[in-house]
Residue, then its C-alpha position, 0 to 999 in steps of 0.5 A: x277255071x277249076x271248080x273241082x277244088x273242095x274248100x268245105x270247112x276252109x276259111x279265107x280272109x281277104x284284107x281290103x279297104x276303100x279303093x280296092x279293085x272291084x274284080x280283084x275282090x269280088x271275083x276271088x270271093x264268090x269262087x272261093x264261096x262256090x268252092x265251099x269256103x267261108x270268106x271274111x272281108x276284113x277291114x280297118x278303122x271300124x269300116x262296115x262297108x268298103x267302096x271298089x274301084x272299078x277300072x276308072x271309076x268308083x264301084x260297088x259297096x262291099x260289106x265288111x265282116x270283121x275288123x283286122x284287129x278282132x281276128x287271129x290269122x290262126x282262124x283262117x286257111x288263107x289271106x288274100x290281099x286285092x290290089x288296085x292302086x289305092x287299097x294297098x297304098x292305104x293298107x301299107x300305112x296301117x300298122x294293124x293291117x301290116x302286123x296281121x299279114x306278117x302274123x298270117x306268114x307265120x301262122x301254121x294254119x295259113x296255107x297261102x297268101x294271094x296278092x294280085x296286082x298292086x297287093x304285093x305292095x303289102x308284101x313289101x312293107x311286111x317284109x315278105x317280099x325279100x328273097x322271094x319270086x313274085x309278080x304283080x302289076x308291072x308298074x311296081x316291079x321296081x318296088x319289089x325288086x328294091x324290097x329284095x324280091x325277083x320279079x317275073x312276068x307270069x300269070x301266077x307265081x308261088x313262092x313258099x305260101x306267097x302267091x302273086x299275080x298281075x291283074x284282073x286277067x289272071x284271077x282264074x289262075x291266081x284263085x285256082x292256085x290259092x284253092x289248090x294250096x288250101x285244099x291240100 
């Protein structure tokens, strides 16, 4: 992965709740910070910490910086939606989370909306999948197709400001593409 991106002065939001795939939040967060970005972990329901899912069991706790209801997408340069099966399934039923994603898509300041693994479920729920070319964890490809997306099996796929990847193995390419869009 390239660490040459300069994200100094850039702000990235990561929206998650309990059950996010540990590597899909922590690795991107740490890489964006290494590149100079300020990163806020956003959540729902007044949570102050959220618990990761680490492959096949509960993982680390991560501190929540802000509630999704207390921030404006215009304050950020990118939004990242980690996967795991639990996290996006819970978030897609939360009106505030879905509204934030929709607003992020129309926010001029947002240069990238990244969704990895099962994270693209949130693109379906927010209406952003329709007409887009996306990738995801293979088990949700039918959901994306049913929502009007074209699904492809590639490491990282960019469609307008949407950046999608399949799984934790794709994190380096995922982070690099988001960083590239934000740094422009």
